N, C-alpha and C positions, 0 to 999 in steps of 0.2 A: 742328223737330218732334221728337217722341219717337221714338227709334229702336227697332227690334225687340230682343227679348231673346234670350239664348242658348238652344239646344235644351234640351228637358226632359231631366233626368237624375235618377236616384235617388241621394241623398246620404246615406250612413250616417254619423251623427254620433256618434263614439265619445268616450270619456272623454279620450283623448289628443288629440283634435282640437277639441272644442267648448269655446268660451270661455263662461263662465257669469257669475258675479257676484263683486263685491268686498264685503268686510265691514269695518266700522269697528273700531278698537281697543276692547276691552271687551266685544265680542260673542263668543259661543261659536261656533266654526266647526269644520269638519272638518279632519283632518290635512293638512298641506301647503298649506292655503289662504292666499294672500297677504292682507295687511290694508292698507287704505287709508283715510285720513281723508276724510270728505266734509264740507267746511266749509259754513257757512250761505250763504256767497257762491255756492258751487257749485250750491246748490239753486235759485238764482234767476237764474243766468247761465251762459253757456257756459264750461266750464273746459277746460284743456288735456288732451290725451291722455296726457301724460307722467305716469307714476306711477299710472295707472289699473289696478287689480288685476283679475285674472280668475281664474276657477277652473272646472274641469270637473267638480267633485265633485257638483254639483247636477243634472247631466244625464247621469250614467252610464247607458249602455245605451239612451239616447234615440235615436230614429230619425226622420228627417224625409224626406218625399217632395217632390221638386220641385227645380228648378235655382235657384241663388242669384239669378239674374236674372229668374226667372219670377214674374209677379204671383201673390201668394198668394190662395187661395180665401178671400174675406173679405166682410164686410158693407160693401161700398163705398158704398152709398147711405144708410146710417144714420150721421148725424153725431153724435158724442158729445162733441166739443169743437171749438171754432172760434175763430179769431183772425185779425185783419187785421195784417199785419206789413210792414215795409219792410226789404229786404235787398239790398245791392249796388245801391241806387238804384231798385229795382223795388218796385211795390206788389203785395203778394201776399195771397191768402186761404189760410189753412192750416186744414184740417179733418181731425180724427182720426175715422176711420170704424169703428174696431174695435180692441179689445185682448182677444184671446181666448186662454184657457188651454186647451191640448190635451195632456193627459197631463203629461209633464215639460217640455214646451215651451210658450211663449206667443208669439203673433204679433200684431204691431202693424201696422195699415194706416192710411194717411193720404194725402191728396192736396193738391197745391199748385196754385192757379190764378194765373196771371200776369195781373193786371188792368192792367198798364202798356201803353202804346202801343209800347214797345220790348221786345226780348227780355231775359230775365234771365240774366246771366252767373253761373252757380252755382259754377264751378270745383270745388274739392274741399271746399266749405264744410260738407258733412255726412259727409265721408269719413274714413278712417283712413290718412293719407298715409304715416306711418312703417311701417305694416303692409302697404304696397303696395296699399291698397284706397282710393285717393283718389277716384275717380269712382264711389263707391258710398255707401250710407248707413251704412257700418260704424262711423262715429264717433258715432252717437247712442247713447243709453242710457236705461234705466229706473232711477229712484232711489226707494228705499223709505226715507224719512226716519225712520220709526218704528223699524225694525230696523237702520238704518244700513248698508244694502246698495245697491250699484250693479250693475245687470245690463247687461253689454255684449252686442253682437250676436254670435250664434253664428257660428263659422267653421270651415272644415276646412283642413287643411294648415298649412304654415308659410311665412313669407316666404322667397323671393319667389313662391311658388306658392299662397299662401293664397287661399281663396275664402270669401265670407261668404254666409250664408243671408239675403240681403237684395237689394234692388233696386240696379241700377246706373243711371246716368243720363248724359245728354249735358251738355257744358259750358254750352250755351245752352238755355233754355226760351223758346219764342217767345211773342209777345204773344197773349193770349187762350188759350194752351194750358193744359190741365189735366194735371198730372203725377201719376199714381198711384204710390205707393211702399209698400214693406212691409219689415219686418225681423223676424227670429225670435230669441228669447232663451230661456235657461233659465227655467222657470216659477217665479214666486214661490210661497211656501207658500200653501196653501188659505185660511188666515185673512187673507191680504193681499187685500183686495177693491178697494183704490184705490192708485194709484201715480203718481209724477211722471214725466213723459215729457220728457226733455231732447233737443230737436231741434237743438241747437247754434245755428246762425245764425238758425233760425226760432223760437228761444225755448224756454222751459220751460212745459209745461202741467201744472198741479198737480191732484191728486186725480182722475185719469182712472180710471173704473171698469173692472175686469177682469171679463169675462164667462166 
């Protein structure tokens, strides 16, 4: 069963701590921003975490309230994208329930239902193991193919004390269990109204609307 989350805390996300987005070569970016190519293959499948660029420039002075493990206030009942997937031998239903822009941040919420007769062993399939955030969803990302940017999950601190503004989870999700998840990113520009959501082992959802 889903375990409890950590106590509520107020996390100040500063430019030195918050991971933001990557930009493709040929795009104009802010000073000091790393650049990373996003291949056609990476838009349709899970790519490795190695070489994934991040930047804090798009989230300067942003502030988030809530603990990284606390479920975000979200539209949990409104499904905007849905898919049946098979991962690690389990039959799953994945439903994206919100992608909401709030100031300089955006929050993605989704839930995974284990439709199998046995529990789903998730391991660190959505985490960022090199960053010390294996049993979290810190490894997912938002991809803007039009502007060539990848937005990674916001986090505070550095390895090995880093924390993400996202859900953690247990290795196992029991049969019939519904697992609610969330992650916070730097917000895309206002003219970006749809974006691809890369959930790693759960696949890529294209053209997810941003509200």
